[in-house]
C-alpha positions as CSV (number, residue, x, y, z in Angstrom):
1,M,-2.3,15.2,1.7
2,K,0.0,12.5,2.3
3,P,0.5,9.5,0.1
4,I,0.4,6.1,1.8
5,Q,0.2,2.5,0.3
6,F,-1.1,-0.9,1.3
7,A,-0.8,-4.3,0.2
8,I,-2.1,-7.8,1.0
9,K,-1.8,-11.2,-0.9
10,I,-5.2,-13.1,-1.4
11,K,-5.7,-16.7,-2.2
12,A,-8.4,-15.9,-4.7
13,S,-9.0,-15.0,-8.5
14,K,-8.9,-11.2,-9.3
15,E,-12.4,-11.4,-10.1
16,K,-13.4,-12.5,-6.7
17,V,-11.3,-9.8,-5.0
18,W,-12.8,-7.3,-7.2
19,A,-16.4,-8.3,-6.6
20,T,-15.5,-8.2,-2.9
21,L,-14.3,-4.8,-2.9
22,W,-17.2,-3.1,-4.9
23,E,-20.2,-5.2,-4.5
24,D,-22.7,-3.6,-2.1
25,A,-22.9,-6.0,0.8
26,T,-19.1,-6.8,1.0
27,F,-18.1,-3.3,0.3
28,R,-20.4,-2.3,3.1
29,D,-18.6,-5.0,5.4
30,W,-15.2,-3.9,5.0
31,A,-15.3,-0.2,4.6
32,S,-17.0,0.0,7.9
33,I,-13.9,-1.1,9.5
34,I,-12.5,2.2,8.3
35,D,-15.4,4.4,8.8
36,E,-18.5,3.0,10.3
37,G,-21.9,2.7,8.2
38,T,-19.9,3.4,5.1
39,Y,-21.7,2.8,1.4
40,M,-21.4,3.6,-2.0
41,K,-23.8,5.6,-4.0
42,G,-23.5,5.9,-7.9
43,I,-22.4,4.1,-11.1
44,M,-19.0,2.2,-11.4
45,E,-18.2,3.6,-14.9
46,E,-15.0,5.6,-16.1
47,G,-16.0,9.0,-16.3
48,Q,-18.6,9.0,-13.7
49,E,-18.9,10.3,-9.9
50,I,-19.4,7.9,-7.1
51,Q,-19.8,8.8,-3.5
52,Y,-18.8,7.2,-0.3
53,I,-21.0,8.2,2.6
54,S,-21.2,7.2,6.2
55,S,-24.8,6.4,7.3
56,V,-23.6,7.1,10.9
57,N,-22.7,10.5,10.5
58,G,-23.4,11.5,6.8
59,Y,-20.1,12.7,6.2
60,G,-18.7,11.5,2.6
61,V,-16.6,11.9,-0.3
62,T,-17.7,12.2,-3.7
63,S,-15.0,11.0,-6.4
64,L,-14.7,11.0,-10.0
65,I,-13.6,7.5,-11.4
66,E,-10.8,8.6,-13.7
67,K,-9.6,5.3,-14.9
68,L,-11.5,2.0,-14.7
69,K,-10.4,-1.6,-15.9
70,P,-12.6,-4.1,-14.2
71,N,-10.9,-6.6,-12.2
72,E,-7.4,-4.9,-12.5
73,F,-7.4,-1.3,-11.7
74,I,-9.5,1.8,-10.8
75,L,-8.4,5.3,-10.0
76,L,-10.5,7.7,-8.0
77,K,-10.0,11.6,-7.8
78,H,-11.7,12.8,-4.6
79,S,-13.6,16.2,-6.2
80,A,-15.6,17.2,-3.0
81,D,-16.1,16.5,0.6
82,T,-19.7,16.1,1.8
83,I,-22.3,16.3,4.7
84,D,-25.7,15.6,4.9
85,S,-25.4,12.1,3.3
86,G,-23.7,13.5,0.4
87,E,-26.1,16.4,-0.3
88,K,-23.8,19.3,1.0
89,D,-20.3,20.2,0.6
90,R,-18.0,20.5,3.8
91,E,-14.4,21.4,4.7
92,K,-11.9,20.1,1.9
93,E,-10.3,17.6,3.8
94,W,-10.0,15.1,0.8
95,T,-10.8,17.3,-2.0
96,D,-8.2,16.9,-4.9
97,G,-6.7,13.4,-3.4
98,K,-6.4,10.3,-5.4
99,E,-7.1,6.8,-4.5
100,S,-6.4,3.6,-6.5
101,Y,-7.0,-0.3,-6.1
102,S,-4.5,-2.5,-8.3
103,L,-5.1,-6.2,-8.6
104,V,-2.5,-8.4,-10.0
105,E,-3.2,-12.2,-10.1
106,K,-0.2,-14.9,-10.1
107,N,-0.9,-18.7,-9.7
108,R,-4.3,-18.0,-8.0
109,V,-2.9,-15.4,-5.8
110,T,-4.1,-12.0,-6.2
111,T,-1.8,-8.9,-4.8
112,L,-4.4,-6.1,-3.8
113,I,-2.2,-2.7,-3.7
114,V,-4.0,0.5,-2.3
115,K,-2.6,4.0,-2.8
116,M,-4.4,6.8,-1.5
117,D,-3.7,10.3,-0.5
118,I,-4.9,11.1,3.0
119,P,-5.0,14.2,5.4
120,E,-2.2,14.1,7.2
121,E,-4.2,14.3,10.8
122,Q,-5.8,10.9,9.7
123,E,-2.5,9.0,9.1
124,A,-2.4,7.2,12.3
125,L,-6.1,6.4,11.9
126,F,-5.3,5.0,8.4
127,N,-2.6,2.9,9.6
128,I,-4.7,1.0,12.0
129,R,-7.9,0.6,10.2
130,F,-7.0,0.1,7.0
131,P,-4.8,-3.0,7.4
132,K,-7.7,-4.5,9.2
133,A,-10.0,-3.7,6.4
134,L,-7.5,-5.5,3.9
135,E,-7.4,-8.6,6.3
136,H,-11.3,-8.7,6.3
137,I,-11.3,-8.0,2.6
138,K,-8.7,-11.5,2.2
139,K,-11.4,-13.3,4.6
140,L,-14.2,-12.4,2.6
141,A,-12.8,-13.2,-0.8
142,E,-11.0,-16.2,0.5
143,K,-14.2,-17.3,2.0
144,S,-16.1,-17.1,-1.1
145,N,-13.6,-18.8,-2.9
146,N,-13.9,-21.9,-0.9
147,I,-17.8,-21.9,-1.4
148,D,-17.4,-21.5,-5.2
149,N,-14.8,-24.3,-5.8
């Protein structure tokens, strides 16, 4: 596993950015940039497991929510790689990796910092797709911000 980090500044409250990250419709929208058809299954609570699954190929990862502070921080530990829409284990490509999302708001601008451990062979792919996903999160959150104000 290789640690990587991405960050972006978003002109929206941390609550709006958090909602953009984790509400079903917006999650599916931005996560599909990374892996087409990705959706989330489970309850977003500390100590619970959540699954991220591609509806296109059925591959996914099951993650334990190790730490959760809504609107500010989530730390995930990937506990299993799966196939068949999360029903069966597969090769341990992501297992034991960690992924975190931190949000810090100052003067109505939220900085989103994402840290993750990725399989080394996927580094180039993530360096292309994840910045695009962050730009899309920014667009969605800022659009939502304009509608609500």
